[in-house]
C-alpha positions as CSV (number, residue, x, y, z in Angstrom):
1,M,0.1,0.0,0.0
2,A,2.8,2.4,0.4
3,K,4.3,1.6,-2.5
4,I,1.0,2.2,-4.6
5,K,0.8,6.4,-2.4
6,W,4.4,6.9,-3.2
7,V,4.1,5.9,-6.9
8,L,0.6,8.3,-6.9
9,S,2.1,10.7,-5.3
10,I,4.7,11.0,-7.7
11,I,2.5,10.9,-10.8
12,M,0.3,13.8,-9.0
13,G,3.4,16.3,-8.6
14,L,4.2,15.5,-12.3
15,I,0.6,16.0,-13.1
16,S,0.3,19.3,-10.9
17,T,3.6,20.7,-12.2
18,F,2.4,20.1,-15.6
19,I,-0.6,21.7,-15.2
20,D,0.7,24.5,-13.6
21,Q,3.2,25.2,-16.7
22,Y,0.3,24.4,-19.7
23,G,-2.8,24.0,-17.6
24,I,-4.4,27.7,-19.1
25,L,-3.2,26.5,-22.6
26,I,-4.9,23.4,-22.1
27,I,-8.0,25.1,-20.9
28,L,-8.2,27.8,-23.7
29,V,-7.5,25.2,-26.6
30,G,-10.1,22.9,-25.3
31,V,-12.4,25.9,-25.4
32,A,-11.5,26.7,-28.4
33,I,-12.1,23.1,-29.7
34,V,-15.8,23.0,-28.3
35,F,-17.0,26.4,-29.1
36,D,-15.9,24.9,-33.0
37,L,-17.7,22.0,-32.2
38,I,-20.8,23.3,-31.1
39,T,-20.9,26.1,-33.8
40,A,-20.4,23.5,-36.3
41,L,-23.4,21.5,-34.7
42,I,-25.4,24.5,-35.5
43,R,-24.2,25.5,-39.0
44,V,-25.3,22.1,-40.3
45,K,-28.7,21.8,-38.5
46,A,-29.5,25.5,-40.5
47,S,-28.6,24.1,-43.4
48,D,-29.9,21.0,-43.1
49,D,-27.1,19.4,-44.4
50,D,-26.0,15.5,-43.2
51,V,-23.4,16.2,-40.1
52,W,-23.4,12.7,-38.8
53,S,-22.1,11.1,-42.4
54,S,-20.0,8.9,-41.2
55,E,-16.6,10.4,-43.4
56,K,-17.2,14.1,-42.4
57,C,-17.7,13.1,-38.7
58,S,-14.8,11.3,-38.9
59,K,-12.5,13.7,-40.7
60,G,-13.3,16.2,-38.5
61,L,-12.9,14.2,-35.1
62,L,-9.6,13.7,-36.7
63,K,-8.4,17.1,-37.0
64,K,-9.0,17.8,-33.8
65,L,-7.0,15.1,-32.6
66,A,-4.6,16.1,-35.0
67,L,-4.4,19.4,-33.3
68,L,-4.4,17.5,-29.7
69,V,-1.6,16.2,-30.8
70,G,0.4,18.5,-32.2
71,M,0.0,20.9,-29.2
72,S,1.4,17.7,-27.3
73,F,3.9,17.5,-29.6
74,G,5.0,21.4,-28.4
75,F,4.8,20.7,-24.9
76,F,7.2,18.0,-25.5
77,L,9.9,20.0,-27.6
78,D,9.5,22.6,-24.4
79,L,10.4,19.9,-22.0
80,F,13.0,18.2,-24.6
81,I,14.9,20.5,-25.7
82,P,16.5,22.2,-22.3
83,H,16.9,18.5,-21.1
84,V,19.2,17.8,-24.2
85,L,21.1,21.0,-24.1
86,S,21.6,20.9,-20.1
87,Y,23.7,17.6,-21.2
88,M,25.6,19.8,-23.2
89,S,26.0,22.4,-20.4
90,I,23.8,25.3,-22.0
91,A,21.7,26.9,-20.5
92,L,18.7,28.9,-22.2
93,P,17.9,32.0,-20.7
94,F,14.0,32.1,-21.9
95,P,11.3,29.0,-21.6
96,M,10.9,27.2,-25.1
97,P,8.2,28.5,-26.6
98,F,6.2,25.9,-28.9
99,G,3.8,24.6,-26.7
100,M,2.6,28.1,-26.4
101,I,3.1,29.2,-29.8
102,I,1.3,25.8,-31.4
103,S,-1.8,26.5,-29.0
104,F,-2.2,29.8,-29.8
105,Y,-2.2,28.8,-33.7
106,I,-4.7,26.1,-33.1
107,V,-6.7,28.5,-30.9
108,L,-6.6,31.4,-33.8
109,N,-7.6,28.7,-36.1
110,E,-10.6,27.3,-33.9
111,S,-11.7,31.4,-33.4
112,I,-12.3,31.6,-37.0
113,S,-13.6,28.7,-37.4
114,V,-16.3,29.6,-35.2
115,C,-16.6,33.0,-36.8
116,E,-17.3,31.0,-40.3
117,N,-19.9,29.0,-38.5
118,L,-21.8,31.5,-37.3
119,Y,-21.3,33.8,-40.3
120,A,-22.5,30.9,-42.4
121,T,-25.7,30.3,-40.3
122,N,-26.2,34.1,-39.6
123,P,-24.3,36.7,-41.3
124,E,-26.0,39.1,-39.5
125,I,-24.4,37.8,-35.9
126,M,-21.0,39.2,-37.0
127,P,-19.6,42.1,-37.6
128,K,-18.4,42.5,-40.8
129,W,-15.0,44.0,-39.9
130,I,-14.7,41.0,-37.9
131,V,-15.3,38.3,-40.8
132,N,-12.9,40.3,-43.0
133,L,-9.9,40.6,-40.3
134,L,-10.4,36.9,-39.2
135,T,-10.2,36.1,-43.0
136,N,-7.2,37.8,-43.7
137,I,-5.7,36.3,-41.0
138,K,-6.6,32.7,-42.3
139,D,-5.5,33.3,-45.7
140,R,-2.0,34.6,-44.5
141,L,-1.6,32.0,-42.2
142,E,-2.4,29.2,-45.7
143,N,-0.2,31.3,-47.5
144,D,2.6,31.2,-45.3
145,A,2.0,27.4,-44.6
146,E,1.7,27.0,-48.9
147,L,5.7,28.7,-48.9
148,T,7.1,26.5,-46.4
149,N,5.7,23.8,-48.0
150,E,7.0,24.4,-51.3
151,D,10.4,25.7,-49.7
152,S,10.9,22.4,-47.9
153,K,10.3,20.2,-51.4
154,H,13.3,22.5,-53.1
155,E,15.6,21.2,-50.3
């Protein structure tokens, strides 16, 4: 019994430390994903589309899963890189930003999707300037991703 308490204490300590460091990012990403799912369901219901077709539903859920895996990988890099550098006696004067950058990207992307869903459901809900701003951001993000993909193909 003492061994179980010891193991649980270590596990809970690690989880607590992780949540303390990344908790707000995890909450923000989770809330953004939930809002996107809810507004997508509203959009589909309003347009009489078949939301529950297995292909659409599977594709959407896999995209959300990929976002969470990407965020988790960013957190992994935040922990892994400083650990490896410490073996080389290299100390970074700043924390690694990968988890935060990926989390912010996910929240921004999901927020754009929420606004698109709301606008598609009822264009009067969203002010036109917000739609234009978010559309421009989305276009820039997609263009940057395309340029990055083309650059990696040429290497």
